DOVEX-185393 format. One record per residue (C-alpha): x, y, z; residue in one letter; residue number from 1. Coordinates in pm, whole numbers, plus 50000, padded with zeros to 5 digits. Layout:
// residues N
<xx=X; yy=Y; zz=Z; nupa=A; lumpa=NUM>
...
***
This chain:
// residues 199
<xx=50400; yy=52087; zz=50904; nupa=M; lumpa=1>
<xx=50723; yy=52086; zz=50697; nupa=P; lumpa=2>
<xx=50814; yy=51747; zz=50552; nupa=R; lumpa=3>
<xx=51012; yy=51595; zz=50270; nupa=I; lumpa=4>
<xx=50895; yy=51291; zz=50074; nupa=I; lumpa=5>
<xx=51174; yy=51068; zz=49946; nupa=K; lumpa=6>
<xx=51260; yy=50713; zz=49850; nupa=S; lumpa=7>
<xx=51391; yy=50491; zz=50127; nupa=I; lumpa=8>
<xx=51756; yy=50522; zz=50223; nupa=E; lumpa=9>
<xx=51961; yy=50287; zz=50436; nupa=E; lumpa=10>
<xx=51946; yy=50523; zz=50733; nupa=K; lumpa=11>
<xx=51565; yy=50499; zz=50736; nupa=Y; lumpa=12>
<xx=51529; yy=50120; zz=50703; nupa=L; lumpa=13>
<xx=51496; yy=50049; zz=51074; nupa=T; lumpa=14>
<xx=51313; yy=50366; zz=51179; nupa=S; lumpa=15>
<xx=51051; yy=50314; zz=50907; nupa=S; lumpa=16>
<xx=50987; yy=49959; zz=51032; nupa=L; lumpa=17>
<xx=50952; yy=50091; zz=51386; nupa=E; lumpa=18>
<xx=50704; yy=50356; zz=51271; nupa=L; lumpa=19>
<xx=50491; yy=50102; zz=51083; nupa=V; lumpa=20>
<xx=50485; yy=49862; zz=51376; nupa=E; lumpa=21>
<xx=50403; yy=50135; zz=51628; nupa=K; lumpa=22>
<xx=50121; yy=50291; zz=51421; nupa=V; lumpa=23>
<xx=49951; yy=49957; zz=51357; nupa=F; lumpa=24>
<xx=49999; yy=49844; zz=51717; nupa=A; lumpa=25>
<xx=49832; yy=50163; zz=51837; nupa=E; lumpa=26>
<xx=49540; yy=50131; zz=51598; nupa=S; lumpa=27>
<xx=49494; yy=49751; zz=51573; nupa=C; lumpa=28>
<xx=49688; yy=49588; zz=51858; nupa=G; lumpa=29>
<xx=50040; yy=49466; zz=51926; nupa=E; lumpa=30>
<xx=50015; yy=49146; zz=51721; nupa=E; lumpa=31>
<xx=49894; yy=49333; zz=51413; nupa=E; lumpa=32>
<xx=50183; yy=49577; zz=51451; nupa=G; lumpa=33>
<xx=50431; yy=49290; zz=51450; nupa=K; lumpa=34>
<xx=50262; yy=49126; zz=51153; nupa=T; lumpa=35>
<xx=50270; yy=49441; zz=50940; nupa=V; lumpa=36>
<xx=50637; yy=49485; zz=51026; nupa=R; lumpa=37>
<xx=50700; yy=49128; zz=50904; nupa=R; lumpa=38>
<xx=50509; yy=49203; zz=50585; nupa=L; lumpa=39>
<xx=50735; yy=49500; zz=50508; nupa=V; lumpa=40>
<xx=51043; yy=49289; zz=50579; nupa=E; lumpa=41>
<xx=50907; yy=49014; zz=50353; nupa=E; lumpa=42>
<xx=50829; yy=49250; zz=50065; nupa=I; lumpa=43>
<xx=51180; yy=49395; zz=50093; nupa=R; lumpa=44>
<xx=51327; yy=49046; zz=50064; nupa=A; lumpa=45>
<xx=51122; yy=48928; zz=49764; nupa=K; lumpa=46>
<xx=51139; yy=48985; zz=49391; nupa=K; lumpa=47>
<xx=50861; yy=49241; zz=49365; nupa=Y; lumpa=48>
<xx=51034; yy=49496; zz=49590; nupa=Y; lumpa=49>
<xx=51106; yy=49841; zz=49444; nupa=L; lumpa=50>
<xx=51323; yy=50056; zz=49672; nupa=P; lumpa=51>
<xx=51246; yy=50361; zz=49458; nupa=E; lumpa=52>
<xx=50879; yy=50323; zz=49554; nupa=L; lumpa=53>
<xx=50929; yy=50256; zz=49922; nupa=E; lumpa=54>
<xx=50863; yy=50609; zz=50042; nupa=L; lumpa=55>
<xx=50914; yy=50797; zz=50366; nupa=V; lumpa=56>
<xx=50805; yy=51139; zz=50486; nupa=A; lumpa=57>
<xx=51062; yy=51300; zz=50713; nupa=V; lumpa=58>
<xx=51032; yy=51610; zz=50929; nupa=D; lumpa=59>
<xx=51276; yy=51896; zz=50981; nupa=E; lumpa=60>
<xx=51475; yy=51675; zz=51223; nupa=K; lumpa=61>
<xx=51504; yy=51405; zz=50953; nupa=D; lumpa=62>
<xx=51281; yy=51171; zz=51155; nupa=E; lumpa=63>
<xx=51039; yy=50939; zz=50973; nupa=V; lumpa=64>
<xx=50679; yy=51053; zz=51027; nupa=I; lumpa=65>
<xx=50509; yy=50877; zz=50736; nupa=G; lumpa=66>
<xx=50553; yy=50572; zz=50518; nupa=Y; lumpa=67>
<xx=50408; yy=50417; zz=50202; nupa=A; lumpa=68>
<xx=50520; yy=50115; zz=50003; nupa=M; lumpa=69>
<xx=50433; yy=50043; zz=49641; nupa=F; lumpa=70>
<xx=50560; yy=49709; zz=49512; nupa=S; lumpa=71>
<xx=50521; yy=49509; zz=49195; nupa=R; lumpa=72>
<xx=50241; yy=49256; zz=49185; nupa=F; lumpa=73>
<xx=50083; yy=49012; zz=48941; nupa=H; lumpa=74>
<xx=49746; yy=48867; zz=48852; nupa=I; lumpa=75>
<xx=49767; yy=48500; zz=48761; nupa=E; lumpa=76>
<xx=50133; yy=48547; zz=48665; nupa=G; lumpa=77>
<xx=50065; yy=48844; zz=48437; nupa=K; lumpa=78>
<xx=50119; yy=49222; zz=48445; nupa=Y; lumpa=79>
<xx=50405; yy=49222; zz=48695; nupa=E; lumpa=80>
<xx=50582; yy=49499; zz=48503; nupa=N; lumpa=81>
<xx=50266; yy=49710; zz=48484; nupa=E; lumpa=82>
<xx=50085; yy=49653; zz=48814; nupa=L; lumpa=83>
<xx=50171; yy=49781; zz=49163; nupa=L; lumpa=84>
<xx=50014; yy=49707; zz=49497; nupa=I; lumpa=85>
<xx=50002; yy=49972; zz=49767; nupa=L; lumpa=86>
<xx=50064; yy=49840; zz=50119; nupa=T; lumpa=87>
<xx=50119; yy=49942; zz=50388; nupa=P; lumpa=88>
<xx=50069; yy=50312; zz=50453; nupa=V; lumpa=89>
<xx=50138; yy=50452; zz=50797; nupa=A; lumpa=90>
<xx=50153; yy=50800; zz=50948; nupa=V; lumpa=91>
<xx=50265; yy=50880; zz=51300; nupa=K; lumpa=92>
<xx=49944; yy=50863; zz=51502; nupa=T; lumpa=93>
<xx=49953; yy=51216; zz=51641; nupa=E; lumpa=94>
<xx=50023; yy=51359; zz=51294; nupa=L; lumpa=95>
<xx=49738; yy=51191; zz=51107; nupa=Q; lumpa=96>
<xx=49479; yy=51406; zz=50926; nupa=R; lumpa=97>
<xx=49749; yy=51649; zz=50811; nupa=R; lumpa=98>
<xx=49766; yy=51522; zz=50451; nupa=H; lumpa=99>
<xx=50094; yy=51339; zz=50502; nupa=I; lumpa=100>
<xx=49960; yy=51017; zz=50349; nupa=S; lumpa=101>
<xx=49808; yy=51218; zz=50062; nupa=K; lumpa=102>
<xx=50150; yy=51366; zz=49985; nupa=D; lumpa=103>
<xx=50314; yy=51023; zz=50004; nupa=L; lumpa=104>
<xx=50061; yy=50867; zz=49767; nupa=L; lumpa=105>
<xx=50067; yy=51150; zz=49514; nupa=E; lumpa=106>
<xx=50448; yy=51139; zz=49509; nupa=H; lumpa=107>
<xx=50428; yy=50762; zz=49460; nupa=G; lumpa=108>
<xx=50181; yy=50789; zz=49173; nupa=F; lumpa=109>
<xx=50403; yy=51034; zz=48988; nupa=E; lumpa=110>
<xx=50721; yy=50831; zz=49042; nupa=K; lumpa=111>
<xx=50547; yy=50504; zz=48944; nupa=A; lumpa=112>
<xx=50417; yy=50662; zz=48625; nupa=K; lumpa=113>
<xx=50767; yy=50785; zz=48539; nupa=E; lumpa=114>
<xx=50893; yy=50428; zz=48589; nupa=M; lumpa=115>
<xx=50638; yy=50294; zz=48341; nupa=G; lumpa=116>
<xx=50383; yy=50137; zz=48577; nupa=Y; lumpa=117>
<xx=50024; yy=50160; zz=48459; nupa=K; lumpa=118>
<xx=49793; yy=50053; zz=48744; nupa=V; lumpa=119>
<xx=49799; yy=50068; zz=49125; nupa=V; lumpa=120>
<xx=49588; yy=49824; zz=49327; nupa=M; lumpa=121>
<xx=49493; yy=49856; zz=49694; nupa=V; lumpa=122>
<xx=49257; yy=49681; zz=49929; nupa=E; lumpa=123>
<xx=49079; yy=49900; zz=50181; nupa=G; lumpa=124>
<xx=48779; yy=50112; zz=50266; nupa=E; lumpa=125>
<xx=48650; yy=50270; zz=49941; nupa=P; lumpa=126>
<xx=48569; yy=50607; zz=50096; nupa=K; lumpa=127>
<xx=48934; yy=50644; zz=50196; nupa=N; lumpa=128>
<xx=49068; yy=50582; zz=49847; nupa=F; lumpa=129>
<xx=48812; yy=50738; zz=49614; nupa=A; lumpa=130>
<xx=48957; yy=51087; zz=49674; nupa=P; lumpa=131>
<xx=49292; yy=50960; zz=49545; nupa=R; lumpa=132>
<xx=49134; yy=50836; zz=49220; nupa=G; lumpa=133>
<xx=49079; yy=50469; zz=49309; nupa=F; lumpa=134>
<xx=48774; yy=50283; zz=49179; nupa=K; lumpa=135>
<xx=48614; yy=49962; zz=49304; nupa=I; lumpa=136>
<xx=48768; yy=49694; zz=49082; nupa=A; lumpa=137>
<xx=48471; yy=49464; zz=49023; nupa=F; lumpa=138>
<xx=48253; yy=49753; zz=48902; nupa=R; lumpa=139>
<xx=48496; yy=49877; zz=48640; nupa=F; lumpa=140>
<xx=48725; yy=49587; zz=48548; nupa=T; lumpa=141>
<xx=48752; yy=49212; zz=48499; nupa=N; lumpa=142>
<xx=48972; yy=49183; zz=48809; nupa=I; lumpa=143>
<xx=48837; yy=49001; zz=49113; nupa=N; lumpa=144>
<xx=48966; yy=48871; zz=49444; nupa=I; lumpa=145>
<xx=49010; yy=48508; zz=49548; nupa=L; lumpa=146>
<xx=49000; yy=48556; zz=49927; nupa=S; lumpa=147>
<xx=48656; yy=48471; zz=50069; nupa=P; lumpa=148>
<xx=48738; yy=48687; zz=50373; nupa=N; lumpa=149>
<xx=48780; yy=49008; zz=50175; nupa=S; lumpa=150>
<xx=48467; yy=49195; zz=50065; nupa=P; lumpa=151>
<xx=48497; yy=49242; zz=49691; nupa=K; lumpa=152>
<xx=48409; yy=49611; zz=49716; nupa=K; lumpa=153>
<xx=48737; yy=49666; zz=49903; nupa=C; lumpa=154>
<xx=48963; yy=49576; zz=49610; nupa=L; lumpa=155>
<xx=49031; yy=49905; zz=49433; nupa=M; lumpa=156>
<xx=49236; yy=50013; zz=49134; nupa=V; lumpa=157>
<xx=49375; yy=50336; zz=48993; nupa=K; lumpa=158>
<xx=49500; yy=50388; zz=48640; nupa=E; lumpa=159>
<xx=49828; yy=50570; zz=48593; nupa=L; lumpa=160>
<xx=49788; yy=50529; zz=48217; nupa=E; lumpa=161>
<xx=49448; yy=50583; zz=48061; nupa=S; lumpa=162>
<xx=49292; yy=50262; zz=47931; nupa=G; lumpa=163>
<xx=49542; yy=50028; zz=48102; nupa=A; lumpa=164>
<xx=49272; yy=49843; zz=48297; nupa=L; lumpa=165>
<xx=49092; yy=49738; zz=47981; nupa=K; lumpa=166>
<xx=49382; yy=49503; zz=47911; nupa=K; lumpa=167>
<xx=49387; yy=49342; zz=48258; nupa=M; lumpa=168>
<xx=49178; yy=49056; zz=48392; nupa=S; lumpa=169>
<xx=49199; yy=48769; zz=48639; nupa=G; lumpa=170>
<xx=49187; yy=48685; zz=49008; nupa=S; lumpa=171>
<xx=49405; yy=48845; zz=49275; nupa=V; lumpa=172>
<xx=49578; yy=48595; zz=49504; nupa=D; lumpa=173>
<xx=49780; yy=48715; zz=49805; nupa=Y; lumpa=174>
<xx=49930; yy=48378; zz=49899; nupa=S; lumpa=175>
<xx=50272; yy=48496; zz=49780; nupa=F; lumpa=176>
<xx=50315; yy=48669; zz=50117; nupa=Y; lumpa=177>
<xx=50352; yy=48447; zz=50424; nupa=E; lumpa=178>
<xx=50295; yy=48738; zz=50663; nupa=A; lumpa=179>
<xx=49940; yy=48776; zz=50539; nupa=L; lumpa=180>
<xx=49849; yy=48432; zz=50666; nupa=K; lumpa=181>
<xx=49892; yy=48576; zz=51015; nupa=E; lumpa=182>
<xx=49699; yy=48896; zz=50947; nupa=W; lumpa=183>
<xx=49367; yy=48920; zz=51128; nupa=R; lumpa=184>
<xx=49087; yy=48951; zz=50875; nupa=I; lumpa=185>
<xx=48839; yy=49223; zz=50964; nupa=F; lumpa=186>
<xx=48481; yy=49207; zz=50846; nupa=T; lumpa=187>
<xx=48456; yy=49561; zz=50715; nupa=I; lumpa=188>
<xx=48723; yy=49663; zz=50465; nupa=C; lumpa=189>
<xx=49007; yy=49726; zz=50705; nupa=S; lumpa=190>
<xx=49183; yy=49513; zz=50446; nupa=S; lumpa=191>
<xx=49378; yy=49196; zz=50419; nupa=I; lumpa=192>
<xx=49659; yy=49426; zz=50312; nupa=F; lumpa=193>
<xx=49704; yy=49665; zz=50604; nupa=P; lumpa=194>
<xx=49674; yy=50036; zz=50555; nupa=I; lumpa=195>
<xx=49605; yy=50329; zz=50786; nupa=T; lumpa=196>
<xx=49387; yy=50634; zz=50749; nupa=I; lumpa=197>
<xx=49423; yy=50817; zz=50418; nupa=I; lumpa=198>
<xx=49409; yy=51190; zz=50484; nupa=D; lumpa=199>
***
């Protein structure tokens, strides 16, 4: 299916929110859809937002069919100019499994690397992220997660610069985002930071 991956533009701000809410409502329930929408709105309003790395996939009609947001993050107040967090990712339900999310993520990795970022962090099911080069954080780094509700195997990292993870350590704390306090915590790696199927 033809699509173009690009950074967010004003004309896509509302339609991308609607896509994210709809996809998560269809897969997780109406409340989760609303919560993820609030998370995107909150990230956009806070200091770690990077419009260049808020990405959309649009079809030949210029309609948003996929979405991925990379934003700056920190670990214990460090690395905020080196570290990104990936959340959320959403693809129109009927178009999933067509490599749209793969294209979004690969575009994001390249753009983030060009901008000087060194590591991307995500929380989710390991089998979904290993094909994109993510590794389980606690097995390869000195980075761990504070949340008792998140299985530690679900925190994953990807280097954009070789050796960057050797210089990072500390505990990940998501309390910066109010929307996450409303997010339903699943028991099996569906993630405290919401994300859809990676294809």
